N, C-alpha and C positions, 0 to 999 in steps of 0.2 A: 470148519466152518469157513463164509466163503470171508476174503478178504484175511486169512490167517496167514500168517510168515509170508506176505505180500513183500515184491522186492521194494515196493516204493517207501516201505516202510524203514528200513535200512537207514540205520545212523549211523554207520561206521564205514572207514574207506575200502574198496577193496581190496581182497587179500593179498595180493600181490605189492600192493601200495605200503601196509601194516608189515609186511615182509622185508621189504627194504627198512624201512625208520628202524625196525625190531634189529635188523643186522648191523646200521650202521650206527646202533647205539653201541651195542657189542664192539664195534672194532673201535669207535671212539673213547670209549670208555675202558678199553685196553690197557692196561699199565705197561708204562714206558721209563728208561731209567733215566733221567735228569742228575747226568753224571758232575754238572755244576754245583748244584744243590747237594748232592749225594743222596736222593732220595727218587721214588719211585710216583710219576703222575698220572692222570689219563693223558693218553697221546692226542687226545683232541684238545687238551687244555691249554697247550705248548701254543706260544700267541708269532711264534715267526718260526715259518718253514716253508717246504717245497712239495706237493703232492705229486701224484703219476696215478693216474688212472689206466685199468689192462681190461681188453674183452673178454669173451669163453675161448679166446685161442693163445690165451697170455702175451696180445699183441698190445703194445702200448700204444695208447689212443689220444691221450692229452696229459700238458702237464701244465701246473698252475703253483702261485706263490700267494702265500698272505702274510699280513703282518697284523690281524687282527683277532687270532687263534685259528688253527687248523679245523677246530668242531664248525665253526661260523659258515667259513669259507667253503670248506664240504658238503657240508646239508647244503649250502644255497645252491649249490650245482645240483645236488640228486634229488632234492626235498620241494616244496613249491615256492620256495622262496627263491624264484628263476634267478639266472644270469643272463646278461648276453650269448655267451656262446650256447645255452639251450634256448636260449628264445628266439634264436637266431638261427637252430638246428644246425651248428656246427657240432654239439655234443649233443648226443642222445643218453639220456639215463638209465634206459633198456638194456646199452651195450654193457655199462660199467659192470662188471665180474670181481674185480678184486682191485684193492685202493695201495699204494705204496706211497708211506713219510717221511720225509725226512727233517726230523724237528729240530729247531736252532736254540738251544738250553742255555747257552751263552749270553741271548738276548732276551731273557726274561724279565731280567731286573736293568733296565734300558737309563741310562742318563743321557739328558739331554745333549749334552755333546758327544752322546755316542753314536747317534741317530743315523748321522749321514753314511757313514762305515757301516752299522747295520745294515741299510739300507743297499750298499754295494756289496757286502757279504752276497746278503739273500740273491741278490741279482745274479752273482757271481754263481750260488748252487742252481739257480734253475738253469742259467746258460747250461751247467754242465751235466745236470740232470735230461735237461732237453738234448741233447747233443748226443748223451747216452740211448736216450730214447729213441732217436731217429736211425743210429746206429743196431738197435737188437730187432726193429721192424723190417720185415720181410720186404716190404714196400719203401722202404727206405724215407718215409714222412708218417706225422701222427696229424693229430686233426686241428692243430692251434694256426689260429688265422694270422696270429705275428708271430716274428722269431725274436727272443729275448737279445737285449743287447749284449755283446761281447764284456766279458768282464774286466773290473776295472783293479780290482784285487785277488789276491792268490787265497786259495780256502782249500779248508781239505774236507771232504764229504763227511759229511758224518752217516753212524747207524743211523739205519731205516726199520722202519717195522711195515711187512705188509700183509693183510687177510681178505680172506674173499668176501662180500657184504650181501650173496646169493643163496638163501637156503638151497637145500636139495630139491624140495619141491617147486620151487621157483625156476630153479634150472633147468628141470623136464621138460617144462613149456618153452623158454627162451633160448635154452642149447639146442632147440631142434631147427638144422637147419633150412627146414621151408620158412618157419617162421622167422630167424633171423634173416632171409632173403627178403622178406616181405616189408620185415621193419626196416632193412636197410633201406630199400627202394621210396618207402612213404619219408623217410628223412631227407632223400637224394631231393626226392619232388619236391618237400618244402624248403631246402634249401634254394634249390633252383628258385623258386618262385618268389624268395627274398632277395634273390641277385638280380631276377628279372625285374622288380618293382622299386627298386633301389639303386644307386649309385655308387658303388661298391668297391673295392679296392684289390688289388690283386692277390691279397691272402684269402681272401673268402672263394673267389674261385680257384682256390691252390685247395682250398678243403673238399672244393665239390668233387675236381680232378681223384683227389685221395679218395673221396666214400666212392666214385665210382670204379675206381681200380680193386676195393674192397669188396665191392658189389658183383663185382667182375669174380675175384678170386673163390668167392663162396659159392657163387654159382656155376663155375666150371667144377669144384669139387663137387658138387651135389652131384652134376650132371656125368661125370667120372664114374661116382660111387655106385651110379646108379646103371651102368654101363654104356654109357658113352654112345659113338656109334655105332656100336655092335645092338644095343636099344632099340635105336632110329631103324635099321635094320631088321629085325625082329618085327617089328608094330608094322616096318611096311612091306613083311611078308605075309601079314595075317590076313 
């Protein structure tokens, strides 16, 4: 029948969007020990904490903090409630393969007099996780536009929770090297346009440089995997 199963009639998000939302819910609803209260609670329900995103190579790409619940902040990054990092093409949600969070259960029941200390502790944890991400990165750089301030209090790094948020079906699409190269090129183009239209700080230009290095690495790896210079020589002899 004419018009049956017509794409314009579809009233649900695309498959990849639904997949991300479903896997994000699984991640945020995963239980985590609240060692202070002696109970388990969904990891996304912790109010205070630091999070880090990883790409399809296990490369750390972005570190952030929140005191409004991990669930709220992470969903803003990866769903339609966009943050500045996504809106300005600093962070591409399509590149996020895994998420790691560092909840701070000791600040779940916070007195007003403790707020300044809690913020200082959160800042110190973000700085520590940020520095570790830089050290673990093969590029010695991640996509944060700003560096967190140096810590003003001593901390103990808490237990973390890490999990992938991409299904096997979506991974088959997004992990293809040509898809990743095309997507990275698109994001670089968008970021370069943002820079060209605004008066920006050096941090945003650093992000552009880091993205360019990541694109070059992906393109070179793909080129070498398909034969590199030898493949060009064979084509020239055809």
